[in-house]
ZADO-1210 file (C-alpha; in nm, 4 decimals, padded with zeros to 6 digits):
<atoms>
<atom x="18.7496" y="-12.8639" z="-03.6526" code="UNK" pos="1"/>
<atom x="18.9967" y="-13.1486" z="-03.6796" code="UNK" pos="2"/>
<atom x="19.3656" y="-13.1636" z="-03.5898" code="UNK" pos="3"/>
<atom x="19.6158" y="-13.3569" z="-03.8076" code="UNK" pos="4"/>
<atom x="19.9161" y="-13.5208" z="-03.6667" code="UNK" pos="5"/>
<atom x="20.2136" y="-13.6729" z="-03.8612" code="UNK" pos="6"/>
<atom x="20.4136" y="-13.9498" z="-03.6859" code="UNK" pos="7"/>
<atom x="20.7264" y="-14.1033" z="-03.8304" code="UNK" pos="8"/>
<atom x="20.7754" y="-14.4603" z="-03.7160" code="UNK" pos="9"/>
<atom x="21.0184" y="-14.7293" z="-03.8319" code="UNK" pos="10"/>
<atom x="20.8593" y="-15.0710" z="-03.9070" code="UNK" pos="11"/>
<atom x="21.1075" y="-15.2339" z="-03.6711" code="UNK" pos="12"/>
<atom x="20.9952" y="-15.0069" z="-03.3744" code="UNK" pos="13"/>
<atom x="20.6365" y="-15.0852" z="-03.4500" code="UNK" pos="14"/>
<atom x="20.7132" y="-15.4560" z="-03.4605" code="UNK" pos="15"/>
<atom x="20.8998" y="-15.4404" z="-03.1332" code="UNK" pos="16"/>
<atom x="20.6039" y="-15.2471" z="-02.9729" code="UNK" pos="17"/>
<atom x="20.3579" y="-15.5216" z="-03.0921" code="UNK" pos="18"/>
<atom x="20.5895" y="-15.7957" z="-02.9576" code="UNK" pos="19"/>
<atom x="20.5849" y="-15.6415" z="-02.6106" code="UNK" pos="20"/>
<atom x="20.2045" y="-15.6370" z="-02.5922" code="UNK" pos="21"/>
<atom x="20.0460" y="-15.8989" z="-02.3742" code="UNK" pos="22"/>
<atom x="19.8220" y="-16.1615" z="-02.5181" code="UNK" pos="23"/>
<atom x="19.5006" y="-15.9806" z="-02.4557" code="UNK" pos="24"/>
<atom x="19.6362" y="-15.6665" z="-02.6096" code="UNK" pos="25"/>
<atom x="19.7433" y="-15.8588" z="-02.9103" code="UNK" pos="26"/>
<atom x="19.3974" y="-16.0081" z="-02.9566" code="UNK" pos="27"/>
<atom x="19.2398" y="-15.6594" z="-02.9273" code="UNK" pos="28"/>
<atom x="19.4761" y="-15.5217" z="-03.1807" code="UNK" pos="29"/>
<atom x="19.3874" y="-15.8192" z="-03.4181" code="UNK" pos="30"/>
<atom x="19.0255" y="-15.7417" z="-03.3698" code="UNK" pos="31"/>
<atom x="19.0765" y="-15.3677" z="-03.4471" code="UNK" pos="32"/>
<atom x="19.2749" y="-15.4244" z="-03.7498" code="UNK" pos="33"/>
<atom x="19.0460" y="-15.6907" z="-03.8901" code="UNK" pos="34"/>
<atom x="18.7512" y="-15.4494" z="-03.8930" code="UNK" pos="35"/>
<atom x="18.5395" y="-15.6830" z="-03.6732" code="UNK" pos="36"/>
<atom x="18.5723" y="-15.4691" z="-03.3518" code="UNK" pos="37"/>
<atom x="18.2310" y="-15.2892" z="-03.4090" code="UNK" pos="38"/>
<atom x="18.0526" y="-15.6220" z="-03.4423" code="UNK" pos="39"/>
<atom x="18.2264" y="-15.7579" z="-03.1249" code="UNK" pos="40"/>
<atom x="18.1364" y="-15.4431" z="-02.9366" code="UNK" pos="41"/>
<atom x="17.7788" y="-15.4678" z="-03.0460" code="UNK" pos="42"/>
<atom x="17.7494" y="-15.8411" z="-02.9455" code="UNK" pos="43"/>
<atom x="17.8935" y="-15.7634" z="-02.6012" code="UNK" pos="44"/>
<atom x="17.6455" y="-15.4733" z="-02.5560" code="UNK" pos="45"/>
<atom x="17.3661" y="-15.7164" z="-02.6477" code="UNK" pos="46"/>
<atom x="17.4853" y="-15.9708" z="-02.3885" code="UNK" pos="47"/>
<atom x="17.5276" y="-15.7186" z="-02.1212" code="UNK" pos="48"/>
<atom x="17.1913" y="-15.5753" z="-02.1801" code="UNK" pos="49"/>
<atom x="17.0420" y="-15.9301" z="-02.1769" code="UNK" pos="50"/>
<atom x="16.9114" y="-15.9023" z="-02.5308" code="UNK" pos="51"/>
<atom x="17.0642" y="-16.2258" z="-02.6196" code="UNK" pos="52"/>
<atom x="17.1932" y="-16.5099" z="-02.4055" code="UNK" pos="53"/>
<atom x="17.5406" y="-16.6351" z="-02.4884" code="UNK" pos="54"/>
<atom x="17.5969" y="-17.0040" z="-02.5515" code="UNK" pos="55"/>
<atom x="17.7533" y="-17.2027" z="-02.2838" code="UNK" pos="56"/>
<atom x="18.0832" y="-17.4018" z="-02.3453" code="UNK" pos="57"/>
<atom x="17.8828" y="-17.7213" z="-02.3692" code="UNK" pos="58"/>
<atom x="17.6311" y="-17.5755" z="-02.6112" code="UNK" pos="59"/>
<atom x="17.9158" y="-17.4278" z="-02.8401" code="UNK" pos="60"/>
<atom x="18.1070" y="-17.7505" z="-02.8570" code="UNK" pos="61"/>
<atom x="17.8130" y="-17.9915" z="-02.8640" code="UNK" pos="62"/>
<atom x="17.8704" y="-18.2794" z="-03.1214" code="UNK" pos="63"/>
<atom x="18.2181" y="-18.1453" z="-03.1879" code="UNK" pos="64"/>
<atom x="18.3978" y="-18.4528" z="-03.0470" code="UNK" pos="65"/>
</atoms>
């Protein structure tokens, strides 16, 4: 059984709330809104469970400069 909730919020209030977020929370919000959050969570789980090994900084930026 679900519960419905209606919230009335002005765009300015929402914008002010987003402006007050710290950088990490803004990045998380961006991921959630972009629809990529599930993919990121899956990748983090794969890394923590050692199914995959993340690239080092050197490997990621090899041949860039």
